[in-house]
C-alpha positions as CSV (number, residue, x, y, z in Angstrom):
1,X,-17.9,7.1,-11.3
2,X,-15.0,7.0,-8.9
3,X,-12.6,9.8,-9.6
4,X,-8.8,9.5,-9.3
5,X,-7.5,10.8,-6.0
6,X,-4.0,11.3,-7.1
7,X,-2.7,8.4,-5.0
8,X,-0.5,5.8,-6.7
9,X,-0.9,2.3,-5.3
10,X,2.5,2.7,-3.6
11,X,1.2,5.8,-1.9
12,X,-0.9,3.6,0.3
13,X,2.2,3.7,2.4
14,X,3.1,7.4,2.1
15,X,6.3,7.2,4.0
16,X,7.6,4.7,1.5
17,X,7.6,6.4,-1.8
18,X,10.2,5.0,-4.1
19,X,11.8,6.9,-6.9
20,X,9.2,8.2,-9.4
21,X,9.2,8.2,-13.1
22,X,9.2,11.4,-15.0
23,X,6.1,12.8,-16.7
24,X,4.9,12.0,-20.2
25,X,4.2,14.5,-22.9
26,X,2.3,14.2,-26.2
27,X,1.3,16.6,-29.0
28,X,-0.5,16.2,-32.3
29,X,-1.2,18.5,-35.2
30,X,-3.7,16.8,-37.5
31,X,-6.6,18.6,-39.3
32,X,-9.5,16.2,-39.8
33,X,-8.5,13.8,-37.1
34,X,-9.9,13.3,-33.6
35,X,-6.9,14.9,-32.0
36,X,-8.2,14.6,-28.4
37,X,-8.6,10.8,-28.8
38,X,-5.2,10.6,-30.4
39,X,-3.8,12.4,-27.4
40,X,-5.7,10.1,-25.1
41,X,-4.2,7.0,-26.6
42,X,-0.8,8.6,-26.9
43,X,-0.8,9.3,-23.1
44,X,-2.1,5.8,-22.4
45,X,1.0,4.5,-24.1
46,X,3.3,6.5,-21.8
47,X,1.2,6.2,-18.6
48,X,4.2,4.6,-16.9
49,X,5.9,8.0,-16.9
50,X,3.4,9.6,-14.6
51,X,0.3,8.4,-12.8
52,X,-0.9,11.1,-10.5
53,X,-2.7,13.4,-12.9
54,X,-3.5,13.7,-16.6
55,X,-4.7,16.5,-18.9
56,X,-5.4,17.3,-22.6
57,X,-5.6,20.7,-24.3
58,X,-7.1,21.1,-27.8
59,X,-7.6,24.0,-30.2
60,X,-9.8,24.6,-33.2
61,X,-7.7,27.6,-34.4
62,X,-9.7,30.1,-32.3
63,X,-9.8,28.8,-28.8
64,X,-7.8,26.5,-26.5
65,X,-9.8,24.2,-24.2
66,X,-8.2,22.2,-21.4
67,X,-9.4,19.3,-19.3
68,X,-7.3,17.8,-16.5
69,X,-7.8,16.0,-13.2
70,X,-6.1,13.8,-10.7
71,X,-5.8,10.1,-11.6
72,X,-4.8,7.8,-14.5
73,X,-5.5,8.7,-18.1
74,X,-8.4,6.2,-18.2
75,X,-9.9,7.6,-15.0
76,X,-9.7,11.3,-16.0
77,X,-11.2,11.0,-19.5
78,X,-14.3,9.4,-20.8
79,X,-16.0,9.4,-24.3
80,X,-18.1,12.5,-23.6
81,X,-15.1,14.5,-22.3
82,X,-13.0,13.6,-25.3
83,X,-15.8,14.4,-27.7
84,X,-16.1,17.9,-26.2
85,X,-12.4,18.5,-26.8
86,X,-12.5,19.4,-30.5
87,X,-10.0,20.9,-32.9
88,X,-7.1,20.1,-35.1
89,X,-4.2,20.3,-32.6
90,X,-3.8,18.9,-29.1
91,X,-1.3,18.3,-26.4
92,X,-1.4,16.0,-23.4
93,X,0.4,15.3,-20.2
94,X,0.5,12.6,-17.5
95,X,2.2,13.7,-14.4
96,X,4.3,12.5,-11.5
97,X,5.1,15.6,-9.4
98,X,8.4,17.2,-10.1
99,X,8.7,20.7,-8.8
100,X,5.4,21.3,-6.8
101,X,3.2,19.0,-4.8
102,X,0.7,16.6,-6.2
103,X,-2.7,18.3,-6.3
104,X,-5.1,19.6,-8.9
105,X,-3.7,23.1,-9.2
106,X,-0.4,21.6,-10.3
107,X,-1.9,19.3,-13.0
108,X,-0.9,20.0,-16.6
109,X,-1.2,21.2,-19.2
110,X,-0.8,24.7,-17.8
111,X,-2.6,27.6,-19.5
112,X,-1.4,31.2,-19.8
113,X,-2.1,34.4,-21.6
114,X,0.3,35.8,-24.3
115,X,0.0,39.3,-25.9
116,X,-1.8,37.9,-28.9
117,X,-3.6,34.8,-27.5
118,X,-3.1,31.8,-25.2
119,X,-0.4,29.2,-24.6
120,X,-0.8,25.7,-23.1
121,X,2.3,23.9,-21.9
122,X,3.2,20.3,-20.9
123,X,6.6,19.5,-19.4
124,X,8.7,16.4,-18.8
125,X,11.8,16.9,-16.6
126,X,12.8,19.2,-13.8
127,X,14.3,22.7,-13.8
128,X,17.0,23.5,-11.3
129,X,16.9,27.3,-11.6
130,X,13.3,27.6,-10.3
131,X,14.2,30.3,-7.8
132,X,15.8,32.4,-10.6
133,X,12.7,31.9,-12.8
134,X,10.4,33.0,-9.9
135,X,12.4,36.2,-9.6
136,X,12.0,36.8,-13.3
137,X,8.2,36.4,-13.0
138,X,8.1,38.7,-10.0
139,X,10.1,41.3,-11.9
140,X,7.5,41.2,-14.7
141,X,4.3,40.8,-12.7
142,X,5.2,42.6,-9.4
143,X,3.3,41.7,-6.3
144,X,0.1,41.0,-8.2
145,X,0.6,37.5,-9.6
146,X,-1.5,36.4,-12.6
147,X,-2.6,33.2,-14.2
148,X,-2.1,29.8,-12.7
149,X,0.5,31.0,-10.2
150,X,-2.2,33.3,-8.7
151,X,-4.5,30.2,-8.6
152,X,-2.0,28.2,-6.5
153,X,0.2,26.4,-9.1
154,X,3.6,25.9,-7.6
155,X,5.4,24.2,-10.5
156,X,8.4,25.2,-12.6
157,X,6.0,24.6,-15.5
158,X,3.7,27.5,-14.4
159,X,6.7,29.8,-14.2
160,X,7.8,29.0,-17.8
161,X,4.2,29.5,-18.9
162,X,4.1,32.9,-17.3
163,X,7.4,33.9,-18.9
164,X,6.1,32.9,-22.3
165,X,3.7,35.9,-22.1
166,X,6.6,37.8,-23.7
167,X,6.6,41.5,-24.8
168,X,4.0,43.2,-26.9
169,X,4.6,42.8,-30.6
170,X,6.8,39.7,-30.0
171,X,5.6,36.3,-31.3
172,X,5.5,33.3,-29.0
173,X,8.1,31.6,-31.0
174,X,10.5,34.6,-30.6
175,X,9.7,34.7,-26.9
176,X,10.5,31.0,-26.6
177,X,13.8,31.5,-28.4
178,X,14.8,34.1,-25.9
179,X,13.5,32.2,-22.8
180,X,14.7,28.6,-23.5
181,X,18.4,29.4,-23.2
182,X,17.8,30.8,-19.7
183,X,16.3,27.5,-18.4
184,X,18.6,25.2,-16.5
185,X,17.9,21.5,-15.9
186,X,15.9,18.9,-17.8
187,X,13.0,19.8,-20.0
188,X,11.1,18.2,-22.9
189,X,8.4,20.7,-23.6
190,X,5.3,20.4,-25.8
191,X,3.3,23.6,-26.0
192,X,0.8,25.3,-28.3
193,X,-1.0,28.4,-29.3
194,X,-4.4,28.5,-30.9
195,X,-2.8,27.6,-34.3
196,X,0.7,26.1,-33.8
197,X,2.2,23.2,-32.0
198,X,5.7,23.5,-30.5
199,X,8.3,21.1,-29.0
200,X,11.6,21.9,-27.3
201,X,14.3,19.8,-25.6
202,X,17.1,21.0,-23.2
203,X,20.6,21.2,-24.6
204,X,21.7,18.1,-22.7
205,X,18.8,16.0,-24.0
206,X,18.3,14.6,-20.5
207,X,14.8,13.3,-21.3
208,X,13.7,11.8,-24.6
209,X,11.4,13.5,-27.1
210,X,10.5,12.2,-30.6
211,X,8.8,13.4,-33.8
212,X,6.4,11.2,-35.8
213,X,4.4,11.5,-39.0
214,X,0.7,10.8,-39.5
215,X,-1.0,10.6,-42.9
216,X,-2.6,13.9,-42.2
217,X,-0.3,15.4,-39.6
218,X,2.5,15.3,-37.1
219,X,3.0,13.9,-33.6
220,X,5.6,14.6,-30.9
221,X,5.9,12.4,-27.8
222,X,8.1,11.4,-24.9
223,X,8.7,7.9,-26.4
224,X,8.4,6.1,-29.7
225,X,5.8,3.6,-28.5
226,X,3.3,6.4,-28.2
227,X,3.9,7.1,-31.9
228,X,3.2,3.5,-32.8
229,X,0.1,3.4,-30.7
230,X,-1.5,6.2,-32.7
231,X,-0.3,4.9,-36.1
232,X,2.5,7.5,-36.6
233,X,5.8,6.6,-38.1
234,X,9.0,7.6,-36.4
235,X,10.9,10.4,-38.1
236,X,13.6,11.4,-35.7
237,X,14.4,12.6,-32.1
238,X,14.0,16.2,-31.3
239,X,17.6,17.3,-31.0
240,X,19.0,18.7,-27.7
241,X,18.8,22.5,-27.9
242,X,16.2,22.4,-30.7
243,X,12.8,24.1,-30.9
244,X,10.4,22.9,-33.6
245,X,7.1,24.4,-34.7
246,X,4.3,22.6,-36.6
247,X,1.5,24.4,-38.4
248,X,-0.2,24.4,-41.8
249,X,3.2,25.1,-43.4
250,X,4.7,21.9,-42.0
251,X,7.6,21.5,-39.6
252,X,10.3,24.1,-39.0
253,X,13.2,24.0,-36.7
254,X,15.3,26.5,-34.9
255,X,18.3,25.9,-32.6
256,X,18.3,27.9,-29.3
257,X,21.5,26.3,-27.8
258,X,24.4,24.1,-28.8
259,X,23.8,20.4,-28.0
260,X,25.8,19.1,-25.1
261,X,24.4,15.6,-24.8
262,X,24.0,14.1,-21.3
263,X,21.1,11.8,-21.7
264,X,19.8,10.0,-18.6
265,X,21.3,6.5,-18.4
266,X,18.5,5.5,-16.1
267,X,16.1,5.7,-19.0
268,X,17.9,2.6,-20.4
269,X,18.0,0.9,-17.0
270,X,14.4,1.5,-15.9
271,X,12.4,4.5,-17.0
272,X,11.6,4.1,-20.6
273,X,9.4,1.4,-22.1
274,X,11.4,-1.6,-23.3
275,X,10.1,-1.1,-26.8
276,X,11.4,2.4,-26.9
277,X,14.6,3.4,-28.7
278,X,16.8,6.3,-27.4
279,X,19.5,7.9,-29.5
280,X,19.3,4.9,-31.9
281,X,19.7,2.3,-29.2
282,X,16.9,-0.2,-28.3
283,X,16.0,0.0,-24.6
284,X,15.2,-3.7,-24.6
285,X,18.5,-4.7,-26.1
286,X,20.3,-2.5,-23.7
287,X,18.6,-4.2,-20.7
288,X,19.3,-7.7,-22.1
289,X,22.9,-6.8,-22.6
290,X,23.1,-5.4,-19.0
291,X,21.9,-8.9,-17.9
292,X,24.5,-10.6,-20.0
293,X,27.3,-8.3,-18.7
294,X,26.0,-8.9,-15.1
295,X,26.4,-12.6,-15.6
296,X,30.0,-12.1,-17.0
297,X,30.9,-10.0,-14.0
298,X,29.1,-11.9,-11.3
299,X,28.4,-15.6,-11.7
300,X,26.7,-17.9,-9.1
301,X,25.7,-21.5,-8.9
302,X,21.9,-21.7,-9.2
303,X,19.0,-23.7,-10.7
304,X,16.9,-20.9,-12.2
305,X,17.1,-17.2,-13.1
306,X,13.9,-15.2,-12.4
307,X,13.1,-11.5,-12.9
308,X,11.4,-9.0,-10.7
309,X,8.6,-8.1,-13.1
310,X,8.4,-6.2,-15.3
311,X,11.5,-4.0,-15.4
312,X,13.9,-6.8,-14.4
313,X,12.7,-9.2,-17.2
314,X,15.0,-8.3,-20.1
315,X,18.1,-8.3,-17.8
316,X,17.1,-11.7,-16.4
317,X,16.8,-13.0,-20.0
318,X,20.2,-11.7,-20.7
319,X,21.6,-13.2,-17.5
320,X,20.1,-16.6,-18.3
321,X,21.4,-16.5,-21.9
322,X,25.0,-15.7,-20.8
323,X,25.1,-18.0,-17.8
324,X,23.3,-21.0,-19.3
325,X,21.1,-21.2,-16.2
326,X,17.4,-21.7,-17.2
327,X,15.1,-18.7,-17.2
328,X,11.8,-19.0,-15.3
329,X,9.0,-16.7,-14.2
330,X,9.1,-16.9,-10.4
331,X,6.4,-14.3,-9.7
332,X,2.9,-13.7,-10.8
333,X,2.0,-10.1,-11.2
334,X,-1.6,-8.9,-10.8
335,X,-2.2,-7.0,-14.1
336,X,-5.4,-5.4,-12.9
337,X,-4.0,-3.6,-9.9
338,X,-3.0,-0.1,-11.2
339,X,-4.2,1.6,-8.0
340,X,-6.5,1.0,-5.1
341,X,-8.7,3.4,-3.2
342,X,-8.8,1.2,-0.1
343,X,-6.0,1.8,2.3
344,X,-5.1,-1.3,4.3
345,X,-5.1,-1.0,8.0
346,X,-2.0,-1.6,10.1
347,X,-3.2,-5.1,10.9
348,X,-3.7,-5.8,7.2
349,X,-0.2,-4.4,6.4
350,X,1.3,-6.8,9.0
351,X,-0.3,-9.7,7.1
352,X,1.6,-8.6,4.1
353,X,-1.3,-8.3,1.6
354,X,0.1,-8.9,-1.8
355,X,-1.7,-6.6,-4.1
356,X,0.8,-6.8,-6.9
357,X,3.0,-9.8,-6.7
358,X,2.9,-13.4,-5.6
359,X,5.7,-16.0,-5.7
360,X,5.2,-19.2,-7.7
361,X,5.9,-21.9,-5.1
362,X,6.1,-24.8,-7.6
363,X,8.8,-23.0,-9.5
364,X,10.7,-21.7,-6.4
365,X,10.5,-24.5,-3.8
366,X,13.9,-26.2,-3.2
367,X,15.6,-24.2,-5.9
368,X,18.7,-22.1,-5.8
369,X,17.4,-18.8,-7.3
370,X,19.1,-15.9,-9.0
371,X,16.6,-13.0,-8.9
372,X,17.4,-10.1,-11.2
373,X,16.2,-6.6,-10.5
374,X,17.0,-3.2,-12.2
375,X,18.2,-1.3,-9.1
376,X,18.2,-0.9,-5.4
377,X,17.1,2.3,-3.8
378,X,16.2,2.0,-0.1
379,X,16.4,-1.8,-0.1
380,X,12.8,-2.3,1.1
381,X,11.5,-3.7,-2.2
382,X,14.3,-6.3,-2.3
383,X,13.7,-7.2,1.3
384,X,10.1,-8.0,0.4
385,X,11.1,-9.9,-2.7
386,X,13.6,-12.1,-0.7
387,X,10.9,-12.6,2.0
388,X,8.4,-13.9,-0.5
389,X,11.0,-16.2,-2.1
390,X,11.9,-17.6,1.4
391,X,8.2,-18.2,2.1
392,X,7.9,-20.1,-1.2
393,X,10.8,-22.4,-0.1
394,X,13.8,-21.1,-2.1
395,X,17.0,-23.0,-1.1
396,X,19.2,-20.0,-1.8
397,X,18.6,-16.5,-3.1
398,X,21.2,-14.6,-5.1
399,X,20.2,-11.0,-5.9
400,X,21.7,-9.5,-9.1
401,X,21.2,-5.8,-9.9
402,X,21.6,-4.6,-13.5
403,X,22.7,-1.1,-12.4
404,X,25.4,0.1,-10.1
405,X,24.7,1.3,-6.5
406,X,22.5,4.4,-6.4
407,X,24.2,6.9,-4.1
408,X,23.1,10.3,-5.2
409,X,19.7,12.0,-5.7
410,X,18.4,13.1,-9.1
411,X,17.6,16.8,-9.8
412,X,16.7,16.3,-13.4
413,X,13.4,14.4,-13.2
414,X,13.5,11.2,-11.1
415,X,12.1,11.3,-7.6
416,X,14.7,9.2,-5.8
417,X,14.9,9.1,-2.1
418,X,17.2,11.7,-0.3
419,X,20.8,10.8,-0.2
420,X,20.6,9.8,3.5
421,X,17.8,7.2,2.6
422,X,19.7,5.5,-0.2
423,X,20.9,2.2,1.2
424,X,24.1,2.2,-0.8
425,X,25.3,5.2,1.2
426,X,26.9,4.1,4.4
427,X,26.5,0.4,3.8
428,X,28.9,-2.1,2.2
429,X,27.6,-4.7,-0.2
430,X,27.9,-7.3,2.5
431,X,25.8,-5.2,4.9
432,X,23.2,-4.6,2.2
433,X,23.1,-8.4,1.5
434,X,22.4,-9.0,5.2
435,X,19.9,-6.2,5.3
436,X,17.8,-7.6,2.5
437,X,18.2,-11.1,3.7
438,X,19.8,-12.6,0.6
439,X,22.5,-15.2,0.4
440,X,24.5,-13.0,-2.0
441,X,24.2,-9.6,-3.8
442,X,26.0,-8.3,-6.8
443,X,25.7,-5.1,-8.9
444,X,26.8,-4.6,-12.5
445,X,29.8,-2.3,-12.9
446,X,29.4,1.3,-14.1
447,X,31.4,0.4,-17.2
448,X,29.2,-2.6,-17.9
449,X,26.0,-0.6,-17.7
450,X,27.3,2.1,-19.9
451,X,28.7,-0.3,-22.4
452,X,25.3,-2.0,-22.7
453,X,23.7,1.4,-23.8
454,X,26.2,1.7,-26.7
455,X,26.5,5.4,-25.9
456,X,29.7,7.3,-25.2
457,X,30.2,7.8,-21.5
458,X,30.6,11.6,-22.0
459,X,27.1,11.7,-23.6
460,X,25.3,10.2,-20.6
461,X,24.2,11.6,-17.3
462,X,25.2,9.1,-14.6
463,X,24.8,11.5,-11.6
464,X,22.7,9.1,-9.5
465,X,25.6,6.6,-9.6
466,X,28.6,8.9,-9.6
467,X,27.5,12.3,-8.2
468,X,28.8,13.9,-11.3
469,X,26.0,16.3,-12.3
470,X,26.4,17.5,-15.9
471,X,24.3,20.6,-15.3
472,X,25.8,22.5,-12.3
473,X,23.5,22.7,-9.4
474,X,22.6,25.9,-7.4
475,X,23.1,26.2,-3.7
476,X,20.8,24.0,-1.6
477,X,18.6,26.9,-0.5
478,X,17.6,27.5,-4.1
479,X,17.0,23.8,-5.0
480,X,14.3,21.3,-4.2
481,X,11.0,19.9,-5.3
482,X,9.0,22.0,-2.8
483,X,10.9,25.2,-3.3
484,X,7.9,27.3,-4.3
485,X,5.8,25.9,-1.4
486,X,8.6,26.8,1.0
487,X,8.8,30.4,-0.4
488,X,5.0,30.6,0.2
489,X,5.6,29.7,3.9
490,X,4.3,26.1,3.5
491,X,6.4,23.3,4.9
492,X,8.2,21.0,2.4
493,X,6.9,17.6,3.3
494,X,7.7,15.7,0.1
495,X,11.1,14.5,-0.9
496,X,13.2,16.4,-3.3
497,X,13.4,14.9,-6.7
498,X,11.8,14.9,-10.1
499,X,8.9,13.7,-12.1
500,X,9.5,10.1,-12.9
501,X,8.5,7.2,-10.7
502,X,11.5,5.1,-9.8
503,X,11.9,1.4,-9.3
504,X,10.9,1.1,-5.7
505,X,7.5,2.7,-6.5
506,X,5.8,-0.3,-8.0
507,X,5.8,-2.8,-5.2
508,X,5.3,-0.6,-2.1
509,X,2.0,-2.4,-1.5
510,X,3.8,-5.7,-0.9
511,X,5.8,-4.4,2.0
512,X,5.3,-5.3,5.6
513,X,6.7,-3.4,8.6
514,X,9.5,-6.0,8.8
515,X,10.5,-5.2,5.2
516,X,11.1,-1.6,6.2
517,X,13.4,-2.7,9.0
518,X,17.0,-3.1,8.0
519,X,17.6,-5.2,11.1
520,X,15.3,-8.1,10.1
521,X,18.0,-10.0,8.1
């Protein structure tokens, strides 16, 4: 069987990585259930949050077993592998690389020794005090590194796992209560010992984390759809600054920090599944309302409104509702292309092979088209979209974006481009319009986007739009995705960023060389 090679379909063109989604985490405590298979299906439901590697750890109360590999969840696991992962509690992870490069040694869950057993850990988010944590590990371990760090793991998750070793006579729970307040950045953790499942969320609640109930157990997951997939009912969100523990005595909660909410607004715009709910607000309804507000702020004469599938669909529906312009599906998306192992040659790339998306000429030809997308990062994806619509005979193309211009990188879990590569830096809207080849371009206002989430502005992180980082950043020499590779003397070749694939990631395979040139307008 072909194994995953850790390459997303957009990585066929490695110089054109778009922003990447965060990772997905899942945990289950359910005696008598097939917990490995529950974890498998839970991860399957949040596969959009990370597609480079996947792993599951299980425990029968005596021993933790871990299986992980590069690739999608469905590629990493088969029936035999899952049947071998027995026990009554499990945790799982699907990864897009945050801190640390994308290779097997950095796949999760991570495994480490404690003074009275073992801990397995899965992490969604990105820590910004990695250098400080490394110094803490070095102070404890000296020059002789142990565990996954000694085996080449260069992630912030491995550092946290090492620090959970704690002191002799101290429980893992007490160690965690002392360690968690020292972490800076975004983290939604699921971790476990041989007998207990834990979950913790950073004080800002940057990334989502939810608790669910099974008939015979409990589930924690990045998003609510994962609960529904495994038949669990939603109980509540894990609170920012909260640590919960689940064992035979049920669920207990401890607070390690005061909540200072700054949830990522981009979860509402793009990252989360549309059927998720964050802080009581439906993601789907937020996106539809963004589309309505976009139409109120930026009208245009057109014959049809079409989305860039799939993330642009709710906003396009809202735009059509508010404007009265008919909604139509102008693109056909190939549902069977999750990745490809065959890299197209330069000649084939010049032909513009369309692995993911094709324009519907009968719908487009001769029409004035409003095309709705969730965001613009480098502009390459929009350039390809406009090109395909021109080739299909569109009479006019008006691009509408349901988020404001992205001008700042994310250090809390989204792998955006560097600031210099973000097209909204150094270019006016008119220049961006010309660059992507559209007849017009309009973004939603910051107030319009925030209003659609129905969240108070002060409880959201809008750093990628405003440059206002709610968790203060360290100096640049102590920050970056490849910080630990640099400290080991290896060059940092990957962009700084986080763990979630961003909007440009999905359609990199549709780009030609001309789409990457801002002068082709």
